[in-house]
N, CA, C and O atoms as CSV, one atom per row, in Angstrom:
chain,resi,resn,atom,element,x,y,z
A,1,UNK,N,N,86.929,77.537,110.949
A,1,UNK,CA,C,87.350,78.037,109.595
A,1,UNK,C,C,86.745,79.548,109.633
A,1,UNK,O,O,85.732,79.746,110.305
A,2,UNK,N,N,87.329,80.566,108.949
A,2,UNK,CA,C,87.512,81.643,108.889
A,2,UNK,C,C,85.808,81.745,108.264
A,2,UNK,O,O,85.298,80.874,107.559
A,3,UNK,N,N,85.240,82.796,108.640
A,3,UNK,CA,C,84.021,83.486,107.929
A,3,UNK,C,C,84.185,85.071,107.442
A,3,UNK,O,O,84.741,86.024,107.987
A,4,UNK,N,N,83.561,84.962,106.350
A,4,UNK,CA,C,83.805,85.535,105.371
A,4,UNK,C,C,82.571,86.407,105.522
A,4,UNK,O,O,81.600,85.859,106.045
A,5,UNK,N,N,82.419,88.004,105.052
A,5,UNK,CA,C,81.420,88.756,104.563
A,5,UNK,C,C,80.777,88.358,103.527
A,5,UNK,O,O,81.553,88.163,102.591
A,6,UNK,N,N,79.487,88.108,103.228
A,6,UNK,CA,C,78.955,87.243,101.962
A,6,UNK,C,C,79.199,87.920,100.670
A,6,UNK,O,O,79.526,87.274,99.675
A,7,UNK,N,N,79.012,89.527,100.656
A,7,UNK,CA,C,78.973,90.414,99.314
A,7,UNK,C,C,80.462,90.131,98.980
A,7,UNK,O,O,80.624,89.633,97.866
A,8,UNK,N,N,81.306,90.291,99.533
A,8,UNK,CA,C,82.776,90.248,99.095
A,8,UNK,C,C,83.560,89.535,99.528
A,8,UNK,O,O,84.675,89.642,99.019
A,9,UNK,N,N,83.379,88.411,100.719
A,9,UNK,CA,C,84.466,87.797,100.630
A,9,UNK,C,C,85.407,88.339,101.958
A,9,UNK,O,O,86.422,87.734,102.302
A,10,UNK,N,N,84.955,89.469,102.590
A,10,UNK,CA,C,86.018,89.676,103.225
A,10,UNK,C,C,86.191,89.363,104.841
A,10,UNK,O,O,85.172,89.426,105.529
A,11,UNK,N,N,87.273,89.075,105.375
A,11,UNK,CA,C,87.274,88.388,106.789
A,11,UNK,C,C,86.370,89.115,108.016
A,11,UNK,O,O,86.489,90.279,108.399
A,12,UNK,N,N,85.464,88.127,108.503
A,12,UNK,CA,C,84.962,88.847,109.323
A,12,UNK,C,C,85.644,89.319,110.554
A,12,UNK,O,O,85.021,89.525,111.596
A,13,UNK,N,N,87.151,89.519,110.411
A,13,UNK,CA,C,87.967,90.917,111.219
A,13,UNK,C,C,88.101,91.884,110.815
A,13,UNK,O,O,88.875,92.657,111.380
A,14,UNK,N,N,87.362,92.293,109.582
A,14,UNK,CA,C,87.627,93.571,109.036
A,14,UNK,C,C,85.822,94.328,109.631
A,14,UNK,O,O,84.625,94.058,109.533
A,15,UNK,N,N,86.659,95.291,110.194
A,15,UNK,CA,C,85.476,96.312,111.035
A,15,UNK,C,C,84.523,97.271,110.003
A,15,UNK,O,O,83.303,97.342,109.855
A,16,UNK,N,N,85.834,98.078,109.265
A,16,UNK,CA,C,85.074,98.884,108.055
A,16,UNK,C,C,86.219,98.933,107.263
A,16,UNK,O,O,87.342,98.457,107.430
A,17,UNK,N,N,85.552,99.830,106.057
A,17,UNK,CA,C,86.694,100.481,105.160
A,17,UNK,C,C,86.278,102.149,105.485
A,17,UNK,O,O,85.271,102.576,106.051
A,18,UNK,N,N,87.493,102.939,104.881
A,18,UNK,CA,C,87.698,104.395,105.729
A,18,UNK,C,C,87.731,104.731,104.374
A,18,UNK,O,O,87.892,103.746,103.654
A,19,UNK,N,N,87.586,106.289,103.524
A,19,UNK,CA,C,88.276,106.909,103.085
A,19,UNK,C,C,89.202,107.660,102.943
A,19,UNK,O,O,89.125,108.809,103.379
A,20,UNK,N,N,90.149,107.272,102.391
A,20,UNK,CA,C,91.564,108.497,102.573
A,20,UNK,C,C,91.440,109.603,101.988
A,20,UNK,O,O,92.391,110.383,101.956
A,21,UNK,N,N,89.972,109.964,101.275
A,21,UNK,CA,C,90.028,111.631,100.900
A,21,UNK,C,C,88.723,112.075,101.877
A,21,UNK,O,O,89.029,113.197,102.278
A,22,UNK,N,N,87.580,111.759,102.371
A,22,UNK,CA,C,86.746,112.391,102.963
A,22,UNK,C,C,86.859,111.851,104.652
A,22,UNK,O,O,86.739,112.515,105.682
A,23,UNK,N,N,87.086,110.646,104.496
A,23,UNK,CA,C,86.995,110.087,105.981
A,23,UNK,C,C,85.944,108.987,106.452
A,23,UNK,O,O,86.010,108.251,107.437
A,24,UNK,N,N,84.833,109.091,105.355
A,24,UNK,CA,C,83.786,107.835,105.413
A,24,UNK,C,C,83.977,106.955,105.777
A,24,UNK,O,O,85.124,106.516,105.692
A,25,UNK,N,N,83.224,106.404,106.226
A,25,UNK,CA,C,83.391,105.019,106.850
A,25,UNK,C,C,82.122,104.281,105.943
A,25,UNK,O,O,81.121,104.836,105.490
A,26,UNK,N,N,82.514,102.866,105.843
A,26,UNK,CA,C,81.468,102.192,105.597
A,26,UNK,C,C,81.401,100.503,105.823
A,26,UNK,O,O,82.506,100.089,106.172
A,27,UNK,N,N,80.422,99.474,105.714
A,27,UNK,CA,C,80.606,98.699,106.333
A,27,UNK,C,C,81.285,97.913,104.844
A,27,UNK,O,O,81.241,98.390,103.710
A,28,UNK,N,N,81.975,96.435,105.303
A,28,UNK,CA,C,82.632,95.759,104.535
A,28,UNK,C,C,81.799,95.773,103.200
A,28,UNK,O,O,82.352,96.318,102.245
A,29,UNK,N,N,80.420,95.196,102.988
A,29,UNK,CA,C,79.961,94.660,102.621
A,29,UNK,C,C,79.055,96.272,101.309
A,29,UNK,O,O,78.761,96.179,100.117
A,30,UNK,N,N,78.908,97.433,102.210
A,30,UNK,CA,C,78.474,98.600,101.302
A,30,UNK,C,C,78.832,99.266,100.273
A,30,UNK,O,O,78.146,100.030,99.594
A,31,UNK,N,N,80.269,98.879,100.114
A,31,UNK,CA,C,80.834,99.820,99.017
A,31,UNK,C,C,81.663,98.402,97.930
A,31,UNK,O,O,81.877,97.206,98.132
A,32,UNK,N,N,81.928,99.363,96.756
A,32,UNK,CA,C,82.873,97.767,95.738
A,32,UNK,C,C,84.160,98.414,95.919
A,32,UNK,O,O,84.661,98.113,97.002
A,33,UNK,N,N,84.944,99.301,95.126
A,33,UNK,CA,C,86.095,99.748,95.300
A,33,UNK,C,C,86.773,101.039,96.063
A,33,UNK,O,O,87.801,101.094,96.737
A,34,UNK,N,N,85.965,101.903,95.765
A,34,UNK,CA,C,86.517,103.089,96.138
A,34,UNK,C,C,85.218,103.465,96.688
A,34,UNK,O,O,84.280,102.672,96.761
A,35,UNK,N,N,85.150,105.208,97.241
A,35,UNK,CA,C,84.270,105.846,98.051
A,35,UNK,C,C,83.309,106.153,97.153
A,35,UNK,O,O,83.625,106.709,96.102
A,36,UNK,N,N,82.255,105.897,97.382
A,36,UNK,CA,C,81.289,106.799,96.441
A,36,UNK,C,C,81.020,108.168,96.367
A,36,UNK,O,O,80.534,108.642,95.340
A,37,UNK,N,N,81.354,109.045,97.614
A,37,UNK,CA,C,81.345,110.343,96.872
A,37,UNK,C,C,82.635,110.743,96.740
A,37,UNK,O,O,82.685,111.937,96.443
A,38,UNK,N,N,83.706,110.224,96.841
A,38,UNK,CA,C,85.078,111.005,96.426
A,38,UNK,C,C,85.464,110.338,94.838
A,38,UNK,O,O,86.162,110.921,94.009
A,39,UNK,N,N,84.974,109.288,94.694
A,39,UNK,CA,C,85.108,108.824,93.467
A,39,UNK,C,C,86.789,107.884,93.132
A,39,UNK,O,O,87.759,108.253,93.794
A,40,UNK,N,N,86.941,106.924,92.282
A,40,UNK,CA,C,88.242,106.320,91.922
A,40,UNK,C,C,90.043,107.368,92.206
A,40,UNK,O,O,91.151,106.942,92.531
A,41,UNK,N,N,89.571,108.765,91.897
A,41,UNK,CA,C,90.932,109.549,92.161
A,41,UNK,C,C,91.073,110.127,93.337
A,41,UNK,O,O,91.972,110.968,93.356
A,42,UNK,N,N,90.323,109.924,94.629
A,42,UNK,CA,C,90.587,110.582,96.082
A,42,UNK,C,C,89.980,109.437,96.716
A,42,UNK,O,O,90.197,109.498,97.926
A,43,UNK,N,N,89.387,108.537,96.434
A,43,UNK,CA,C,88.348,107.878,97.183
A,43,UNK,C,C,88.710,106.030,97.736
A,43,UNK,O,O,87.980,105.038,97.743
A,44,UNK,N,N,90.145,106.232,98.139
A,44,UNK,CA,C,91.075,104.866,98.040
A,44,UNK,C,C,90.145,104.655,99.719
A,44,UNK,O,O,89.860,105.346,100.696
A,45,UNK,N,N,89.992,103.540,99.331
A,45,UNK,CA,C,89.437,102.525,100.739
A,45,UNK,C,C,90.467,102.001,101.510
A,45,UNK,O,O,90.866,100.959,100.990
A,46,UNK,N,N,91.255,102.366,102.849
A,46,UNK,CA,C,91.505,101.806,104.235
A,46,UNK,C,C,90.859,100.933,104.746
A,46,UNK,O,O,89.745,101.276,105.141
A,47,UNK,N,N,91.307,99.351,104.968
A,47,UNK,CA,C,90.682,98.332,105.868
A,47,UNK,C,C,91.081,98.425,106.925
A,47,UNK,O,O,92.219,98.166,107.317
A,48,UNK,N,N,89.946,98.912,107.681
A,48,UNK,CA,C,90.314,98.748,109.401
A,48,UNK,C,C,89.612,97.436,109.649
A,48,UNK,O,O,88.765,96.873,108.955
A,49,UNK,N,N,90.403,96.916,111.314
A,49,UNK,CA,C,90.282,95.602,111.440
A,49,UNK,C,C,89.805,96.040,113.083
A,49,UNK,O,O,90.072,97.007,113.795
A,50,UNK,N,N,89.066,94.950,113.248
A,50,UNK,CA,C,88.363,94.759,114.747
A,50,UNK,C,C,89.960,94.163,115.918
A,50,UNK,O,O,90.370,93.010,116.047
A,51,UNK,N,N,90.198,94.716,116.204
A,51,UNK,CA,C,91.697,94.385,116.504
A,51,UNK,C,C,91.453,93.714,117.846
A,51,UNK,O,O,92.453,93.132,118.266
A,52,UNK,N,N,90.505,93.652,118.537
A,52,UNK,CA,C,90.175,92.652,119.680
A,52,UNK,C,C,89.776,91.563,119.406
A,52,UNK,O,O,89.602,90.673,120.238
A,53,UNK,N,N,89.560,91.461,118.139
A,53,UNK,CA,C,88.726,89.832,117.184
A,53,UNK,C,C,90.314,89.567,117.051
A,53,UNK,O,O,90.731,88.586,117.668
A,54,UNK,N,N,91.127,90.231,116.411
A,54,UNK,CA,C,92.341,89.765,115.752
A,54,UNK,C,C,93.202,88.828,116.653
A,54,UNK,O,O,93.670,87.727,116.366
A,55,UNK,N,N,93.320,89.727,118.123
A,55,UNK,CA,C,94.104,89.519,118.870
A,55,UNK,C,C,93.241,87.943,119.631
A,55,UNK,O,O,93.967,86.993,119.921
A,56,UNK,N,N,92.088,87.869,119.816
A,56,UNK,CA,C,91.376,86.665,120.293
A,56,UNK,C,C,91.468,85.477,119.164
A,56,UNK,O,O,91.131,84.388,119.628
A,57,UNK,N,N,91.736,85.457,118.198
A,57,UNK,CA,C,92.208,84.209,116.557
A,57,UNK,C,C,93.854,83.939,116.322
A,57,UNK,O,O,94.462,82.888,116.122
A,58,UNK,N,N,94.402,85.582,116.452
A,58,UNK,CA,C,95.369,85.407,115.997
A,58,UNK,C,C,96.682,85.945,117.358
A,58,UNK,O,O,96.960,87.134,117.513
A,59,UNK,N,N,97.220,85.012,118.060
A,59,UNK,CA,C,98.156,85.419,119.203
A,59,UNK,C,C,99.074,84.249,119.271
A,59,UNK,O,O,98.983,83.286,118.510
A,60,UNK,N,N,100.112,84.393,120.371
A,60,UNK,CA,C,101.236,83.426,120.434
A,60,UNK,C,C,100.850,82.221,120.450
A,60,UNK,O,O,101.374,81.320,119.795
A,61,UNK,N,N,99.739,82.085,121.327
A,61,UNK,CA,C,99.179,80.789,121.307
A,61,UNK,C,C,98.292,79.975,120.098
A,61,UNK,O,O,97.988,78.786,120.005
A,62,UNK,N,N,98.078,80.860,119.427
A,62,UNK,CA,C,97.439,80.327,118.390
A,62,UNK,C,C,98.351,79.566,116.983
A,62,UNK,O,O,98.213,78.527,116.337
A,63,UNK,N,N,99.520,80.975,116.955
A,63,UNK,CA,C,100.629,80.649,115.962
A,63,UNK,C,C,100.981,79.398,116.379
A,63,UNK,O,O,100.672,78.364,115.788
A,64,UNK,N,N,101.701,79.478,117.508
A,64,UNK,CA,C,102.494,77.979,117.993
A,64,UNK,C,C,101.529,76.821,117.557
A,64,UNK,O,O,101.896,75.918,116.805
A,65,UNK,N,N,100.526,76.896,117.979
A,65,UNK,CA,C,99.544,75.452,117.401
A,65,UNK,C,C,99.525,75.426,116.022
A,65,UNK,O,O,99.457,74.292,115.549
A,66,UNK,N,N,99.574,76.586,115.027
A,66,UNK,CA,C,99.342,76.398,114.019
A,66,UNK,C,C,100.567,75.438,113.158
A,66,UNK,O,O,101.616,76.068,113.285
A,67,UNK,N,N,100.745,74.553,112.589
A,67,UNK,CA,C,101.625,73.545,112.414
A,67,UNK,C,C,102.502,74.418,110.502
A,67,UNK,O,O,103.520,74.204,109.844
A,68,UNK,N,N,101.189,75.453,110.388
A,68,UNK,CA,C,101.545,75.878,108.541
A,68,UNK,C,C,102.551,77.032,109.014
A,68,UNK,O,O,102.085,77.968,109.664
A,69,UNK,N,N,103.668,77.000,108.764
A,69,UNK,CA,C,104.570,78.225,108.620
A,69,UNK,C,C,104.917,78.829,107.243
A,69,UNK,O,O,106.006,79.069,106.721
A,70,UNK,N,N,103.463,79.023,106.757
A,70,UNK,CA,C,103.753,79.462,105.513
A,70,UNK,C,C,102.995,81.090,105.629
A,70,UNK,O,O,102.701,81.481,106.759
A,71,UNK,N,N,102.701,82.002,104.411
A,71,UNK,CA,C,102.419,82.885,104.594
A,71,UNK,C,C,100.861,82.495,105.072
A,71,UNK,O,O,100.159,83.082,105.895
A,72,UNK,N,N,100.706,81.876,104.656
A,72,UNK,CA,C,98.713,80.992,105.148
A,72,UNK,C,C,98.277,81.112,106.542
A,72,UNK,O,O,97.110,80.829,106.814
A,73,UNK,N,N,98.988,81.455,107.345
A,73,UNK,CA,C,99.235,81.050,108.699
A,73,UNK,C,C,98.512,82.157,109.041
A,73,UNK,O,O,97.577,82.048,109.833
A,74,UNK,N,N,98.880,83.455,108.443
A,74,UNK,CA,C,98.459,85.013,108.557
A,74,UNK,C,C,96.808,85.166,107.988
A,74,UNK,O,O,96.235,86.250,108.101
A,75,UNK,N,N,96.210,84.124,107.452
A,75,UNK,CA,C,95.026,84.465,106.485
A,75,UNK,C,C,94.093,85.168,107.076
A,75,UNK,O,O,93.438,85.902,106.337
A,76,UNK,N,N,93.718,85.155,108.733
A,76,UNK,CA,C,92.959,85.910,109.306
A,76,UNK,C,C,93.215,87.518,108.796
A,76,UNK,O,O,92.251,88.263,108.616
A,77,UNK,N,N,94.255,87.853,108.640
A,77,UNK,CA,C,94.700,89.306,108.373
A,77,UNK,C,C,94.245,89.587,107.044
A,77,UNK,O,O,93.764,90.719,107.091
A,78,UNK,N,N,94.162,89.172,105.994
A,78,UNK,CA,C,93.672,89.242,104.557
A,78,UNK,C,C,92.641,89.620,104.485
A,78,UNK,O,O,91.716,88.909,104.876
A,79,UNK,N,N,92.440,90.728,104.024
A,79,UNK,CA,C,90.879,91.132,103.827
A,79,UNK,C,C,90.212,90.131,103.274
A,79,UNK,O,O,89.289,89.451,103.724
A,80,UNK,N,N,90.823,90.099,102.145
A,80,UNK,CA,C,89.837,89.356,101.298
A,80,UNK,C,C,90.139,87.627,100.719
A,80,UNK,O,O,89.300,87.054,100.024
């Protein structure tokens, strides 16, 4: 079962959130919806994944073994 960060339910594969305005990085549980320094008009947050962990959990072998052919087979890549 996929673990989630406690505060916001982010996937454990989310490494950080990065502000598109100023480039500041935050932990997945450290901010709400936008960068506190830039505010909602400039502080959109981009989700950064730990791609080494993604590769360990979602690869050709794991996808072939997963009998679910719907969009939910990609659940580990969904940020929330």
